[in-house]
MDAnalysis code that builds the backbone (N, CA, C; Angstrom):
import MDAnalysis as mda
import numpy as np

u = mda.Universe.empty(495, n_residues=165, atom_resindex=np.repeat(np.arange(165), 3), trajectory=True)
u.add_TopologyAttr("name", ["N", "CA", "C"] * 165)
u.add_TopologyAttr("resid", np.arange(1, 166))
u.add_TopologyAttr("resname", ["MET", "THR", "ALA", "GLU", "ALA", "GLU", "ALA", "GLY", "THR", "GLU", "ALA", "PRO", "ALA", "LYS", "LYS", "GLY", "ILE", "PRO", "LYS", "LEU", "PHE", "ILE", "ILE", "ILE", "GLY", "ALA", "ALA", "LEU", "VAL", "VAL", "LEU", "LEU", "LEU", "ALA", "GLY", "GLY", "GLY", "LEU", "PHE", "PHE", "PHE", "LEU", "SER", "SER", "SER", "GLY", "SER", "SER", "GLU", "GLU", "GLY", "ALA", "GLY", "ASP", "HIS", "GLY", "ALA", "ALA", "ALA", "THR", "ALA", "ALA", "VAL", "HIS", "ASP", "THR", "PHE", "ILE", "PHE", "ASN", "LEU", "GLN", "PRO", "MET", "MET", "VAL", "ASN", "LEU", "SER", "SER", "GLU", "GLU", "GLY", "GLY", "GLN", "GLY", "PHE", "MET", "LYS", "LEU", "THR", "ILE", "ALA", "LEU", "GLU", "VAL", "ALA", "ASP", "GLU", "GLU", "MET", "MET", "THR", "GLU", "ILE", "GLN", "PRO", "ARG", "LEU", "ALA", "LYS", "VAL", "ILE", "ASP", "ALA", "PHE", "GLN", "VAL", "TYR", "LEU", "ARG", "GLU", "LEU", "ARG", "LYS", "SER", "ASP", "LEU", "GLU", "GLY", "SER", "ALA", "GLY", "ILE", "TYR", "ARG", "LEU", "LYS", "GLU", "GLU", "LEU", "LEU", "ARG", "ARG", "VAL", "ASN", "LEU", "ALA", "ILE", "TYR", "PRO", "ALA", "HIS", "VAL", "GLU", "SER", "VAL", "LEU", "PHE", "LYS", "GLU", "ILE", "LEU", "VAL", "GLN"])
u.atoms.positions = np.array([
    [93.740, -263.616, 238.088],
    [93.948, -263.324, 236.708],
    [93.604, -261.863, 236.397],
    [92.748, -261.301, 237.126],
    [92.384, -259.903, 236.923],
    [93.545, -258.987, 237.252],
    [94.363, -259.367, 238.212],
    [95.533, -258.564, 238.551],
    [96.525, -258.580, 237.403],
    [96.665, -259.742, 236.775],
    [97.583, -259.822, 235.632],
    [97.056, -259.029, 234.455],
    [95.785, -259.067, 234.248],
    [95.177, -258.325, 233.148],
    [95.340, -256.820, 233.383],
    [95.155, -256.388, 234.630],
    [95.327, -254.971, 234.944],
    [96.792, -254.553, 234.770],
    [97.722, -255.405, 235.179],
    [99.145, -255.099, 235.026],
    [99.510, -255.041, 233.550],
    [98.921, -255.892, 232.748],
    [99.203, -255.914, 231.312],
    [98.698, -254.664, 230.619],
    [97.583, -254.119, 231.046],
    [97.057, -252.911, 230.410],
    [97.789, -251.668, 230.873],
    [98.326, -251.678, 232.065],
    [99.028, -250.502, 232.564],
    [100.427, -250.378, 231.957],
    [101.051, -251.481, 231.659],
    [102.413, -251.447, 231.132],
    [102.488, -250.722, 229.796],
    [101.627, -250.966, 228.801],
    [101.716, -250.209, 227.554],
    [101.401, -248.730, 227.754],
    [100.525, -248.409, 228.672],
    [100.197, -247.004, 228.905],
    [101.408, -246.259, 229.472],
    [102.167, -246.890, 230.332],
    [103.351, -246.254, 230.907],
    [104.436, -246.065, 229.856],
    [104.563, -247.001, 228.921],
    [105.565, -246.871, 227.861],
    [105.193, -245.771, 226.882],
    [103.911, -245.563, 226.651],
    [103.447, -244.568, 225.696],
    [103.632, -243.143, 226.187],
    [103.548, -242.917, 227.465],
    [103.649, -241.564, 228.013],
    [105.048, -240.977, 227.809],
    [106.145, -241.675, 228.099],
    [107.462, -241.074, 227.831],
    [107.704, -240.789, 226.352],
    [107.203, -241.638, 225.468],
    [107.349, -241.378, 224.036],
    [106.627, -240.097, 223.661],
    [105.474, -239.882, 224.250],
    [104.708, -238.683, 223.974],
    [105.472, -237.439, 224.435],
    [106.093, -237.511, 225.605],
    [106.880, -236.380, 226.099],
    [108.087, -236.100, 225.201],
    [108.706, -237.135, 224.703],
    [109.860, -236.958, 223.808],
    [109.426, -236.296, 222.512],
    [108.307, -236.742, 221.965],
    [107.825, -236.162, 220.711],
    [107.429, -234.697, 220.917],
    [106.724, -234.414, 222.004],
    [106.319, -233.030, 222.285],
    [107.551, -232.164, 222.535],
    [108.531, -232.674, 223.264],
    [109.762, -231.923, 223.527],
    [110.521, -231.626, 222.245],
    [110.615, -232.605, 221.360],
    [111.314, -232.388, 220.086],
    [110.583, -231.362, 219.240],
    [109.252, -231.422, 219.236],
    [108.472, -230.447, 218.475],
    [108.671, -229.040, 219.027],
    [108.721, -228.910, 220.348],
    [108.954, -227.595, 220.958],
    [110.339, -227.048, 220.607],
    [111.331, -227.905, 220.610],
    [112.689, -227.477, 220.259],
    [112.730, -226.991, 218.814],
    [112.094, -227.727, 217.915],
    [112.072, -227.327, 216.504],
    [111.357, -225.990, 216.346],
    [110.224, -225.823, 217.028],
    [109.492, -224.559, 216.945],
    [110.298, -223.391, 217.505],
    [110.984, -223.618, 218.619],
    [111.815, -222.553, 219.196],
    [112.958, -222.170, 218.259],
    [113.604, -223.155, 217.667],
    [114.692, -222.858, 216.732],
    [114.182, -222.122, 215.500],
    [113.036, -222.563, 214.977],
    [112.464, -221.890, 213.811],
    [112.067, -220.458, 214.165],
    [111.464, -220.271, 215.328],
    [111.085, -218.927, 215.755],
    [112.301, -218.026, 215.955],
    [113.339, -218.567, 216.553],
    [114.567, -217.788, 216.737],
    [115.204, -217.417, 215.411],
    [115.225, -218.348, 214.491],
    [115.784, -218.065, 213.163],
    [114.978, -217.015, 212.430],
    [113.668, -217.117, 212.511],
    [112.808, -216.128, 211.872],
    [113.000, -214.750, 212.502],
    [113.088, -214.699, 213.828],
    [113.321, -213.427, 214.505],
    [114.656, -212.815, 214.082],
    [115.703, -213.633, 214.036],
    [117.024, -213.140, 213.633],
    [116.994, -212.628, 212.200],
    [116.344, -213.390, 211.324],
    [116.265, -213.000, 209.914],
    [115.521, -211.684, 209.751],
    [114.371, -211.554, 210.401],
    [113.576, -210.343, 210.264],
    [114.230, -209.143, 210.919],
    [114.878, -209.347, 212.061],
    [115.516, -208.213, 212.736],
    [116.753, -207.742, 211.988],
    [117.493, -208.645, 211.378],
    [118.693, -208.221, 210.647],
    [118.328, -207.533, 209.339],
    [117.302, -207.995, 208.629],
    [116.925, -207.343, 207.382],
    [116.234, -206.015, 207.646],
    [115.477, -205.902, 208.725],
    [114.793, -204.649, 209.059],
    [115.769, -203.559, 209.448],
    [116.805, -203.908, 210.202],
    [117.755, -202.896, 210.647],
    [118.595, -202.381, 209.490],
    [118.876, -203.212, 208.492],
    [119.683, -202.744, 207.369],
    [118.879, -201.801, 206.486],
    [117.542, -201.988, 206.409],
    [116.733, -201.090, 205.601],
    [116.507, -199.762, 206.324],
    [116.315, -199.806, 207.636],
    [116.015, -198.602, 208.388],
    [117.235, -197.692, 208.503],
    [118.391, -198.251, 208.804],
    [119.567, -197.433, 209.043],
    [120.593, -197.547, 207.938],
    [120.140, -197.665, 206.703],
    [121.080, -197.883, 205.602],
    [122.014, -196.694, 205.435],
    [121.499, -195.480, 205.617],
    [122.349, -194.309, 205.445],
    [123.423, -194.234, 206.511],
    [123.053, -194.436, 207.758],
    [124.005, -194.353, 208.850],
    [124.983, -195.522, 208.823],
    [124.472, -196.716, 208.573],
    [125.325, -197.909, 208.561],
    [126.322, -197.863, 207.399],
    [125.890, -197.372, 206.251],
    [126.773, -197.281, 205.095],
    [127.936, -196.330, 205.345],
    [127.664, -195.220, 206.007],
    [128.721, -194.256, 206.314],
    [129.707, -194.840, 207.310],
    [129.198, -195.585, 208.307],
    [130.088, -196.193, 209.295],
    [130.951, -197.267, 208.651],
    [130.384, -198.038, 207.738],
    [131.152, -199.093, 207.073],
    [132.231, -198.487, 206.191],
    [131.929, -197.394, 205.517],
    [132.918, -196.751, 204.664],
    [134.058, -196.192, 205.502],
    [133.742, -195.655, 206.658],
    [134.775, -195.100, 207.525],
    [135.646, -196.215, 208.115],
    [135.051, -197.394, 208.373],
    [135.800, -198.487, 208.985],
    [136.731, -199.173, 207.979],
    [136.369, -199.174, 206.708],
    [137.191, -199.825, 205.692],
    [138.370, -198.917, 205.361],
    [139.552, -199.477, 205.404],
    [140.730, -198.699, 205.055],
    [141.460, -199.394, 203.915],
    [142.203, -198.612, 203.175],
    [142.944, -199.180, 202.056],
    [144.109, -199.995, 202.570],
    [144.357, -201.111, 201.915],
    [145.531, -201.911, 202.221],
    [146.384, -201.980, 200.965],
    [147.639, -202.275, 201.160],
    [148.569, -202.365, 200.056],
    [149.144, -203.775, 199.999],
    [149.432, -204.221, 198.805],
    [149.935, -205.573, 198.589],
    [151.409, -205.493, 198.210],
    [152.214, -206.258, 198.929],
    [153.651, -206.347, 198.669],
    [153.922, -207.746, 198.118],
    [154.243, -207.839, 196.834],
    [154.458, -209.130, 196.178],
    [155.879, -209.626, 196.395],
    [156.000, -210.886, 196.757],
    [157.306, -211.528, 196.882],
    [157.575, -212.372, 195.654],
    [158.835, -212.638, 195.413],
    [159.222, -213.493, 194.291],
    [158.752, -214.922, 194.553],
    [158.427, -215.678, 193.518],
    [158.055, -217.082, 193.724],
    [159.194, -217.855, 194.373],
    [158.842, -218.767, 195.270],
    [159.827, -219.593, 195.967],
    [159.581, -221.051, 195.614],
    [160.668, -221.793, 195.451],
    [160.569, -223.220, 195.218],
    [161.489, -223.900, 196.220],
    [160.927, -224.841, 197.001],
    [161.712, -225.517, 198.030],
    [161.480, -227.017, 197.949],
    [162.511, -227.771, 198.334],
    [162.368, -229.209, 198.496],
    [161.682, -229.465, 199.827],
    [160.778, -230.428, 199.825],
    [160.084, -230.786, 201.053],
    [160.811, -231.932, 201.730],
    [160.757, -231.963, 203.035],
    [161.339, -233.047, 203.811],
    [160.540, -234.309, 203.543],
    [161.247, -235.457, 203.436],
    [160.557, -236.699, 203.119],
    [161.092, -237.812, 203.997],
    [160.184, -238.613, 204.554],
    [160.582, -239.736, 205.397],
    [160.899, -240.972, 204.571],
    [160.225, -241.118, 203.426],
    [160.410, -242.318, 202.604],
    [161.633, -242.237, 201.700],
    [162.210, -241.095, 201.549],
    [163.355, -240.946, 200.669],
    [162.960, -240.417, 199.303],
    [161.663, -240.304, 199.025],
    [161.210, -239.746, 197.756],
    [161.338, -238.238, 197.771],
    [161.431, -237.659, 196.606],
    [161.572, -236.201, 196.514],
    [160.211, -235.543, 196.386],
    [160.054, -234.446, 197.039],
    [158.874, -233.621, 196.917],
    [159.309, -232.178, 196.894],
    [158.540, -231.354, 196.199],
    [158.866, -229.937, 196.204],
    [157.586, -229.123, 196.235],
    [157.761, -227.852, 196.581],
    [156.644, -226.927, 196.641],
    [157.052, -225.623, 195.987],
    [156.170, -225.137, 195.123],
    [156.356, -223.819, 194.530],
    [155.293, -222.928, 195.148],
    [155.718, -221.779, 195.646],
    [154.841, -220.916, 196.413],
    [155.051, -219.466, 195.999],
    [153.969, -218.788, 195.675],
    [154.021, -217.357, 195.385],
    [153.150, -216.665, 196.425],
    [153.751, -215.718, 197.132],
    [153.113, -215.078, 198.279],
    [153.049, -213.568, 198.063],
    [151.980, -212.971, 198.576],
    [151.857, -211.518, 198.657],
    [151.585, -211.181, 200.120],
    [152.140, -210.068, 200.565],
    [151.931, -209.615, 201.936],
    [150.999, -208.415, 201.915],
    [149.977, -208.441, 202.754],
    [149.038, -207.331, 202.849],
    [149.481, -206.438, 204.002],
    [149.731, -205.154, 203.685],
    [150.175, -204.199, 204.701],
    [149.189, -203.037, 204.767],
    [149.226, -202.316, 205.872],
    [148.243, -201.262, 206.122],
    [148.462, -200.015, 205.274],
    [149.724, -199.645, 205.042],
    [149.974, -198.417, 204.287],
    [151.304, -198.504, 203.544],
    [151.577, -197.477, 202.760],
    [152.807, -197.466, 201.958],
    [154.050, -197.359, 202.826],
    [153.931, -196.759, 203.987],
    [155.068, -196.634, 204.892],
    [155.576, -198.020, 205.315],
    [154.636, -198.946, 205.562],
    [155.028, -200.317, 205.925],
    [155.789, -200.981, 204.782],
    [155.399, -200.682, 203.549],
    [156.094, -201.273, 202.397],
    [157.553, -200.810, 202.359],
    [157.779, -199.546, 202.682],
    [159.154, -199.043, 202.685],
    [159.952, -199.596, 203.859],
    [159.264, -199.935, 204.967],
    [159.959, -200.530, 206.111],
    [160.300, -201.999, 205.853],
    [159.480, -202.684, 205.091],
    [159.709, -204.104, 204.807],
    [160.853, -204.293, 203.815],
    [160.984, -203.410, 202.857],
    [161.967, -203.573, 201.769],
    [163.381, -203.877, 202.261],
    [163.954, -203.142, 203.222],
    [165.318, -203.472, 203.651],
    [165.401, -204.794, 204.420],
    [164.314, -205.245, 204.967],
    [164.311, -206.485, 205.763],
    [163.822, -207.686, 204.954],
    [163.702, -207.542, 203.662],
    [163.166, -208.598, 202.811],
    [164.024, -209.855, 202.837],
    [165.320, -209.709, 202.929],
    [166.197, -210.889, 202.986],
    [165.919, -211.714, 204.242],
    [165.646, -211.052, 205.370],
    [165.312, -211.779, 206.600],
    [163.982, -212.518, 206.463],
    [163.022, -211.916, 205.769],
    [161.717, -212.543, 205.554],
    [161.875, -213.798, 204.709],
    [162.589, -213.691, 203.608],
    [162.793, -214.841, 202.706],
    [163.539, -215.950, 203.435],
    [164.545, -215.596, 204.230],
    [165.295, -216.591, 204.990],
    [164.390, -217.310, 205.989],
    [163.554, -216.566, 206.706],
    [162.644, -217.182, 207.670],
    [161.672, -218.121, 206.973],
    [161.180, -217.722, 205.811],
    [160.276, -218.582, 205.053],
    [160.981, -219.848, 204.578],
    [162.174, -219.706, 204.016],
    [162.896, -220.854, 203.462],
    [163.231, -221.882, 204.539],
    [163.683, -221.417, 205.697],
    [164.032, -222.331, 206.785],
    [162.807, -223.123, 207.217],
    [161.683, -222.453, 207.351],
    [160.457, -223.145, 207.765],
    [159.945, -224.090, 206.680],
    [159.903, -223.626, 205.451],
    [159.323, -224.417, 204.362],
    [160.096, -225.698, 204.079],
    [161.419, -225.668, 204.262],
    [162.224, -226.864, 203.978],
    [161.978, -227.980, 204.985],
    [161.427, -227.669, 206.143],
    [161.138, -228.687, 207.154],
    [159.759, -229.312, 206.987],
    [158.960, -228.774, 206.089],
    [157.611, -229.297, 205.888],
    [157.639, -230.604, 205.110],
    [156.613, -231.430, 205.354],
    [156.383, -232.650, 204.584],
    [155.109, -232.462, 203.780],
    [154.908, -233.295, 202.784],
    [153.681, -233.213, 201.994],
    [152.453, -233.382, 202.890],
    [152.550, -234.238, 203.874],
    [151.410, -234.494, 204.754],
    [151.047, -233.265, 205.586],
    [152.012, -232.366, 205.818],
    [151.728, -231.140, 206.569],
    [150.854, -230.170, 205.776],
    [150.827, -230.336, 204.462],
    [150.130, -229.389, 203.594],
    [148.810, -229.924, 203.057],
    [148.349, -231.042, 203.586],
    [147.127, -231.648, 203.073],
    [145.895, -230.954, 203.629],
    [144.948, -230.702, 202.755],
    [143.668, -230.135, 203.160],
    [143.730, -228.654, 203.471],
    [142.571, -228.099, 203.726],
    [142.500, -226.668, 204.023],
    [143.118, -226.342, 205.379],
    [143.058, -227.291, 206.315],
    [143.664, -227.056, 207.630],
    [145.179, -226.923, 207.516],
    [145.798, -227.719, 206.670],
    [147.249, -227.634, 206.471],
    [147.653, -226.305, 205.853],
    [146.879, -225.838, 204.883],
    [147.183, -224.555, 204.245],
    [146.952, -223.410, 205.229],
    [145.920, -223.523, 206.053],
    [145.661, -222.483, 207.061],
    [146.812, -222.408, 208.063],
    [147.302, -223.588, 208.517],
    [148.445, -223.591, 209.451],
    [149.676, -222.977, 208.791],
    [149.889, -223.277, 207.514],
    [151.014, -222.698, 206.780],
    [150.883, -221.179, 206.733],
    [149.706, -220.694, 206.431],
    [149.471, -219.254, 206.345],
    [149.733, -218.577, 207.686],
    [149.227, -219.149, 208.768],
    [149.411, -218.556, 210.092],
    [150.880, -218.572, 210.520],
    [151.580, -219.648, 210.216],
    [152.997, -219.733, 210.593],
    [153.835, -218.742, 209.784],
    [153.533, -218.591, 208.497],
    [154.270, -217.618, 207.684],
    [153.989, -216.193, 208.163],
    [152.764, -215.914, 208.561],
    [152.431, -214.586, 209.092],
    [153.203, -214.316, 210.380],
    [153.280, -215.308, 211.245],
    [154.029, -215.150, 212.494],
    [155.503, -214.893, 212.208],
    [156.068, -215.649, 211.272],
    [157.496, -215.500, 210.966],
    [157.818, -214.178, 210.287],
    [156.950, -213.720, 209.401],
    [157.223, -212.445, 208.741],
    [157.135, -211.300, 209.743],
    [156.191, -211.358, 210.665],
    [156.080, -210.287, 211.660],
    [157.254, -210.294, 212.632],
    [157.809, -211.466, 212.921],
    [159.024, -211.513, 213.744],
    [160.225, -210.942, 212.991],
    [160.308, -211.214, 211.702],
    [161.464, -210.768, 210.913],
    [161.460, -209.266, 210.667],
    [160.307, -208.645, 210.601],
    [160.249, -207.211, 210.272],
    [159.868, -206.335, 211.459],
    [159.826, -206.908, 212.662],
    [159.443, -206.144, 213.840],
    [160.259, -204.874, 213.943],
    [159.708, -203.743, 214.214],
    [158.412, -203.324, 214.719],
    [157.350, -203.103, 213.641],
    [157.694, -203.258, 212.366],
    [156.672, -203.151, 211.324],
    [155.726, -204.341, 211.460],
    [154.584, -204.267, 210.783],
    [153.562, -205.297, 210.946],
    [152.877, -205.588, 209.616],
    [152.689, -206.871, 209.315],
    [151.963, -207.314, 208.132],
    [150.570, -207.754, 208.578],
    [149.545, -207.329, 207.854],
    [148.165, -207.685, 208.203],
    [147.876, -209.158, 207.917],
    [148.244, -209.623, 206.723],
    [147.999, -211.028, 206.393],
    [148.916, -211.477, 205.270],
    [149.024, -212.799, 205.155],
    [149.783, -213.444, 204.092],
    [148.768, -213.974, 203.093],
    [148.962, -213.633, 201.830],
    [148.051, -214.063, 200.769],
    [148.786, -215.022, 199.843],
    [148.172, -216.155, 199.556],
    [148.753, -217.113, 198.623],
    [148.261, -216.799, 197.214],
    [149.201, -216.570, 196.314],
    [148.848, -216.369, 194.930],
    [148.935, -217.676, 194.153],
    [149.881, -218.539, 194.580],
    [150.063, -219.828, 193.910],
    [150.667, -220.819, 194.906],
    [150.121, -222.022, 194.938],
    [150.685, -223.098, 195.749],
    [150.687, -224.339, 194.872],
    [151.856, -224.910, 194.708],
    [151.987, -226.149, 193.956],
    [152.841, -227.101, 194.776],
    [152.264, -228.265, 195.106],
    [152.979, -229.277, 195.894],
    [153.025, -230.551, 195.080],
    [154.242, -231.074, 194.871],
    [154.403, -232.337, 194.145],
    [155.340, -233.233, 194.887],
])
């Protein structure tokens, strides 16, 4: 019976040791993350105060003016599987690097509108749901506009208005 009693007392002790290691390990991970966050916070705020003059000049030099090229509002019927009608009204602006790009885009504007219309008419309402759908739309329109106006280049497509019904 003494062997059973000894086995009974050893079993809870063995179970307690791994729990202790897990708790200590979790505490160490939390402390390391907190320390890393504090270090990052202090180092980023300290560097901005120390080199504010130099960093400000570099940021001003890196920022360049962009120009906005507004397109006419577009309204397209959306493709529908159920037979119901859906439409989208879209107002887009194109961000370009300089005025020279605006003059290069102007003669090719019909190709841009055509590329947009062909793509937009194939969309379904489900393609435009959520922020991911709008992001995919933005990226696809940017790709199509850059193909239509090549060798000119558009920096980004900006949505001024999106209405889907």
